[in-house]
Backbone as CSV, one residue per row, in Angstrom:
resi,resn,N_x,N_y,N_z,CA_x,CA_y,CA_z,C_x,C_y,C_z
1,MET,-214.899,-86.051,4.779,-215.118,-87.086,3.798,-215.994,-88.028,4.241
2,ARG,-216.682,-88.478,3.231,-217.521,-89.731,3.612,-217.467,-90.699,2.346
3,GLU,-217.891,-92.083,2.614,-217.914,-92.934,1.847,-219.325,-93.295,1.079
4,ALA,-219.359,-93.317,-0.051,-220.787,-93.555,-0.887,-220.944,-95.052,-0.354
5,ILE,-222.334,-95.557,-0.784,-222.582,-96.938,-0.290,-221.813,-97.962,-1.433
6,ASP,-221.320,-97.496,-2.657,-220.468,-98.329,-3.296,-219.203,-98.229,-3.145
7,GLY,-218.685,-97.478,-2.100,-217.120,-97.596,-1.702,-216.663,-96.267,-2.393
8,ARG,-217.391,-95.538,-2.961,-216.522,-94.311,-3.441,-216.282,-93.427,-2.341
9,LEU,-215.156,-92.767,-2.413,-214.779,-91.674,-1.413,-214.969,-90.315,-2.001
10,PHE,-215.521,-89.393,-1.172,-215.590,-88.146,-1.620,-214.789,-87.007,-0.425
11,MET,-214.385,-86.155,-1.022,-213.737,-85.231,-0.035,-214.414,-83.730,-0.361
12,SER,-214.430,-82.851,0.880,-215.239,-81.658,0.783,-214.190,-80.578,1.352
13,ALA,-214.117,-79.722,0.253,-213.276,-78.649,0.546,-214.009,-77.408,0.195
14,ASN,-213.944,-76.360,1.021,-214.723,-75.262,0.980,-215.958,-75.250,0.549
15,GLY,-216.857,-76.416,1.223,-218.180,-76.641,0.898,-218.278,-77.222,-0.503
16,ILE,-217.339,-77.654,-1.379,-217.592,-78.123,-2.500,-217.216,-79.533,-2.526
17,LYS,-218.045,-80.323,-2.788,-217.723,-81.875,-2.534,-217.296,-82.353,-4.041
18,GLN,-216.102,-83.371,-3.791,-215.439,-83.665,-4.966,-215.105,-85.240,-4.837
19,ALA,-215.437,-85.781,-5.723,-215.641,-87.611,-5.796,-213.911,-87.662,-6.067
20,LEU,-213.387,-88.645,-5.256,-212.008,-89.137,-5.602,-212.149,-90.461,-6.508
21,GLY,-211.676,-90.367,-7.785,-211.698,-91.325,-8.546,-213.021,-91.399,-9.534
22,PRO,-212.990,-92.361,-10.416,-214.296,-92.352,-11.379,-215.333,-93.132,-10.560
23,ASP,-216.622,-92.718,-11.314,-217.872,-93.444,-10.697,-217.883,-94.864,-10.715
24,ASN,-217.567,-95.396,-11.878,-217.723,-96.807,-12.249,-216.737,-97.537,-11.237
25,PRO,-217.321,-98.500,-10.358,-216.330,-99.257,-9.376,-215.377,-100.192,-10.026
26,VAL,-215.597,-100.562,-11.113,-214.600,-101.403,-12.003,-213.555,-100.729,-12.338
27,LEU,-213.800,-99.573,-13.040,-212.682,-98.558,-13.430,-212.055,-98.089,-12.122
28,ARG,-212.721,-97.755,-11.045,-212.101,-97.214,-9.973,-211.058,-98.429,-9.488
29,VAL,-211.315,-99.648,-9.432,-210.300,-100.497,-9.065,-209.215,-100.562,-9.918
30,ARG,-209.535,-100.317,-11.445,-208.231,-100.439,-12.257,-207.481,-99.207,-12.221
31,TYR,-207.978,-98.070,-11.611,-207.223,-96.961,-11.283,-206.295,-97.139,-10.121
32,GLU,-206.898,-97.795,-9.204,-206.170,-97.977,-7.968,-204.814,-98.928,-8.333
33,SER,-205.059,-100.027,-9.196,-204.231,-100.848,-9.474,-203.123,-100.385,-10.466
34,LEU,-203.420,-98.974,-10.943,-202.182,-98.462,-11.799,-201.209,-97.800,-10.864
35,VAL,-201.646,-97.361,-9.539,-200.799,-96.686,-8.670,-200.589,-97.387,-7.342
36,ARG,-200.968,-98.396,-6.941,-200.951,-99.164,-5.590,-199.573,-99.366,-5.343
37,ASP,-198.823,-100.079,-6.533,-197.563,-100.566,-6.240,-196.495,-99.422,-5.951
38,ASP,-196.821,-98.267,-6.818,-195.932,-97.201,-6.592,-195.911,-96.380,-5.485
39,TYR,-197.705,-96.530,-4.937,-197.574,-95.740,-3.663,-196.932,-96.463,-2.570
40,GLN,-196.938,-97.806,-2.609,-196.481,-98.644,-1.598,-195.182,-98.763,-1.388
41,ARG,-194.232,-98.444,-2.763,-193.088,-98.358,-2.910,-192.471,-96.918,-2.426
42,ALA,-193.102,-95.839,-2.523,-192.875,-94.559,-2.039,-193.141,-94.540,-0.679
43,HIS,-193.949,-95.131,-0.065,-194.335,-95.127,1.283,-194.103,-96.804,1.907
44,PRO,-192.961,-97.017,2.235,-192.827,-98.480,2.687,-193.512,-99.091,3.772
45,ASN,-193.720,-98.075,4.750,-194.294,-98.441,5.993,-195.858,-98.071,5.880
46,ASP,-196.368,-98.093,4.778,-197.732,-97.754,4.759,-198.537,-98.525,3.528
47,SER,-199.661,-98.710,3.433,-200.424,-99.471,2.325,-201.359,-98.403,1.688
48,PHE,-201.617,-98.720,0.438,-202.727,-97.949,-0.300,-203.929,-97.885,0.454
49,ASP,-204.213,-99.168,0.698,-205.770,-99.237,1.449,-205.628,-98.588,2.982
50,ASP,-204.478,-98.539,3.671,-204.564,-97.564,4.802,-204.590,-96.250,4.447
51,LEU,-204.205,-95.751,3.418,-204.185,-94.367,2.775,-205.675,-94.095,2.762
52,LYS,-206.299,-94.925,1.960,-207.960,-94.786,1.735,-208.707,-94.653,2.905
53,ARG,-208.388,-95.510,4.042,-209.069,-95.519,5.170,-208.848,-94.330,5.906
54,ARG,-207.510,-93.778,6.003,-207.279,-92.423,6.747,-207.794,-91.235,5.849
55,ALA,-208.021,-91.399,4.774,-208.593,-90.270,3.854,-209.961,-89.916,4.491
56,ARG,-210.530,-90.762,4.989,-212.035,-90.799,5.497,-212.378,-89.526,6.630
57,PHE,-210.884,-89.298,7.205,-210.813,-88.416,8.413,-209.871,-87.260,8.542
58,SER,-208.924,-87.526,7.462,-207.627,-86.502,7.471,-207.710,-85.737,6.134
59,LYS,-207.699,-84.487,6.166,-207.550,-83.657,4.961,-206.410,-83.793,4.177
60,GLU,-205.149,-84.174,4.825,-203.912,-84.433,4.229,-203.956,-85.513,3.479
61,ASP,-204.626,-86.710,4.048,-204.626,-87.980,3.361,-205.629,-87.794,2.166
62,GLN,-206.774,-86.991,2.396,-207.534,-86.878,1.297,-207.003,-86.316,-0.035
63,GLY,-206.098,-85.194,0.293,-205.312,-84.497,-0.751,-204.269,-85.489,-1.420
64,LEU,-203.714,-86.361,-0.537,-202.673,-87.196,-1.216,-203.414,-88.334,-2.014
65,LEU,-204.482,-88.902,-1.403,-205.154,-89.827,-2.271,-205.772,-89.280,-3.564
66,ARG,-206.119,-88.057,-3.527,-206.624,-87.251,-4.705,-205.550,-87.183,-5.774
67,ASP,-204.248,-87.002,-5.355,-203.124,-86.602,-6.101,-202.994,-88.222,-6.705
68,TRP,-202.989,-89.091,-6.096,-202.551,-90.515,-6.419,-203.680,-90.904,-7.601
69,MET,-204.795,-90.577,-7.490,-205.896,-90.807,-8.229,-205.876,-90.136,-9.470
70,ASN,-205.423,-88.883,-9.385,-205.337,-88.116,-10.584,-203.974,-88.641,-11.472
71,VAL,-202.940,-88.955,-10.734,-201.934,-89.958,-11.485,-202.481,-91.120,-12.112
72,ALA,-203.479,-91.742,-11.541,-203.681,-92.953,-12.160,-204.794,-92.459,-13.272
73,ALA,-205.418,-91.570,-13.168,-206.376,-91.169,-14.271,-205.506,-90.867,-15.520
74,ALA,-204.379,-90.164,-15.245,-203.477,-89.772,-16.500,-202.645,-91.132,-16.971
75,ARG,-202.484,-91.958,-15.958,-201.792,-93.382,-16.594,-202.968,-94.261,-17.573
76,ALA,-204.195,-94.156,-17.063,-205.266,-94.728,-17.632,-205.314,-94.168,-19.104
77,LYS,-205.206,-92.904,-19.337,-205.433,-92.225,-20.505,-204.289,-92.540,-21.403
78,GLN,-203.211,-92.609,-20.676,-201.817,-92.803,-21.639,-202.032,-94.342,-22.052
79,CYS,-202.570,-95.281,-21.243,-202.738,-96.674,-21.718,-203.968,-96.723,-22.871
80,GLU,-204.788,-95.842,-22.762,-205.745,-95.939,-23.844,-205.118,-95.390,-25.085
81,ARG,-204.475,-94.298,-25.081,-203.769,-93.754,-26.236,-202.824,-94.741,-26.844
82,ASP,-202.217,-95.393,-26.095,-201.066,-96.417,-26.547,-201.739,-97.485,-27.235
83,SER,-202.929,-98.074,-26.730,-203.756,-98.854,-27.362,-204.218,-98.669,-28.592
84,ILE,-204.710,-97.363,-28.670,-205.314,-96.910,-30.013,-204.291,-96.725,-31.051
85,ALA,-203.084,-96.135,-30.684,-201.806,-96.132,-31.415,-201.530,-97.464,-31.998
86,ALA,-201.518,-98.547,-31.274,-201.146,-99.689,-31.702,-202.136,-100.288,-32.644
87,LEU,-203.372,-100.019,-32.356,-204.412,-100.611,-33.391,-204.342,-99.875,-34.753
88,ALA,-203.712,-98.743,-34.696,-203.594,-97.862,-35.772,-202.407,-98.045,-36.829
89,ARG,-201.509,-98.923,-36.099,-200.280,-99.111,-36.787,-200.475,-100.255,-37.996
90,PRO,-199.836,-99.895,-39.070,-200.041,-101.025,-40.095,-199.648,-102.090,-39.866
91,ARG,-199.878,-103.267,-40.130,-199.447,-104.664,-39.872,-198.592,-105.106,-40.898
92,GLY,-197.177,-105.424,-40.660,-196.281,-105.667,-41.764,-196.487,-107.318,-42.056
93,GLY,-196.066,-107.402,-43.274,-196.221,-108.753,-43.684,-195.179,-109.077,-44.467
Protein backbone atom coordinates (compact mmCIF):
# COMPACT_ATOMS: atom_id res chain seq x y z
CA MET A 1 0.00 0.00 0.00
CA ARG A 2 1.16 3.50 -0.58
CA GLU A 3 0.07 6.92 0.49
CA ALA A 4 -0.82 9.63 -2.00
CA ILE A 5 0.49 13.15 -1.59
CA ASP A 6 -2.85 14.22 -0.07
CA GLY A 7 -2.69 11.49 2.60
CA ARG A 8 -5.06 9.10 0.86
CA LEU A 9 -4.23 5.44 1.32
CA PHE A 10 -4.36 2.75 -1.36
CA MET A 11 -4.20 -0.99 -1.13
CA SER A 12 -3.22 -3.32 -3.91
CA ALA A 13 -4.68 -6.79 -4.15
CA ASN A 14 -4.00 -9.08 -7.09
CA GLY A 15 -2.58 -6.16 -9.05
CA ILE A 16 -5.70 -4.03 -8.61
CA LYS A 17 -5.15 -0.76 -6.79
CA GLN A 18 -8.05 0.23 -4.55
CA ALA A 19 -8.39 3.52 -2.70
CA LEU A 20 -9.41 3.40 0.95
CA GLY A 21 -11.96 6.09 1.62
CA PRO A 22 -13.26 8.95 -0.49
CA ASP A 23 -11.18 11.20 -2.77
CA ASN A 24 -12.14 14.39 -0.96
CA PRO A 25 -9.82 14.94 2.05
CA VAL A 26 -12.53 16.76 4.03
CA LEU A 27 -14.99 13.92 3.42
CA ARG A 28 -12.31 11.37 4.32
CA VAL A 29 -11.81 13.09 7.70
CA ARG A 30 -15.60 13.03 8.19
CA TYR A 31 -15.71 9.29 7.44
CA GLU A 32 -12.90 8.62 9.89
CA SER A 33 -14.73 10.61 12.56
CA LEU A 34 -17.77 8.34 12.11
CA VAL A 35 -15.83 5.20 13.09
CA ARG A 36 -12.79 6.36 15.09
CA ASP A 37 -14.42 6.06 18.54
CA ASP A 38 -16.02 2.69 17.77
CA TYR A 39 -12.71 1.32 16.47
CA GLN A 40 -10.87 2.46 19.57
CA ARG A 41 -13.62 1.05 21.80
CA ALA A 42 -13.39 -2.31 20.00
CA HIS A 43 -9.56 -2.22 20.15
CA PRO A 44 -8.75 -0.62 23.53
CA ASN A 45 -4.98 -1.00 23.18
CA ASP A 46 -4.91 0.49 19.70
CA SER A 47 -5.80 3.73 17.96
CA PHE A 48 -7.33 4.43 14.57
CA ASP A 49 -4.25 6.45 13.61
CA ASP A 50 -2.02 3.48 14.47
CA LEU A 51 -4.20 1.27 12.27
CA LYS A 52 -3.77 3.74 9.40
CA ARG A 53 0.02 3.72 9.87
CA ARG A 54 0.20 -0.09 10.00
CA ALA A 55 -2.03 -0.42 6.94
CA ARG A 56 0.79 0.99 4.83
CA PHE A 57 2.71 -2.25 5.43
CA SER A 58 0.28 -4.96 6.55
CA LYS A 59 -2.29 -6.63 4.31
CA GLU A 60 -4.32 -7.64 7.36
CA ASP A 61 -4.48 -4.04 8.56
CA GLN A 62 -5.30 -2.86 5.03
CA GLY A 63 -8.30 -5.15 5.05
CA LEU A 64 -9.32 -4.02 8.53
CA LEU A 65 -9.04 -0.36 7.54
CA ARG A 66 -11.00 -1.02 4.36
CA ASP A 67 -13.77 -2.67 6.39
CA TRP A 68 -13.96 0.24 8.83
CA MET A 69 -14.05 2.77 5.98
CA ASN A 70 -16.91 0.77 4.41
CA VAL A 71 -18.78 1.04 7.72
CA ALA A 72 -18.07 4.79 7.70
CA ALA A 73 -19.45 5.10 4.15
CA ALA A 74 -22.63 3.28 5.16
CA ARG A 75 -23.02 5.53 8.20
CA ALA A 76 -22.48 8.65 6.09
CA LYS A 77 -25.18 7.51 3.65
CA GLN A 78 -27.56 6.83 6.53
CA CYS A 79 -26.90 10.31 7.97
CA GLU A 80 -27.63 11.80 4.56
CA ARG A 81 -30.90 9.83 4.26
CA ASP A 82 -31.90 10.89 7.77
CA SER A 83 -31.22 14.55 6.93
CA ILE A 84 -33.26 14.36 3.73
CA ALA A 85 -36.13 12.65 5.58
CA ALA A 86 -36.05 15.33 8.28
CA LEU A 87 -36.27 18.06 5.63
CA ALA A 88 -39.17 16.30 3.92
CA ARG A 89 -41.26 16.03 7.09
CA PRO A 90 -44.10 18.55 7.25
CA ARG A 91 -43.66 21.11 9.96
CA GLY A 92 -46.45 21.06 12.50
CA GLY A 93 -47.98 24.23 13.74
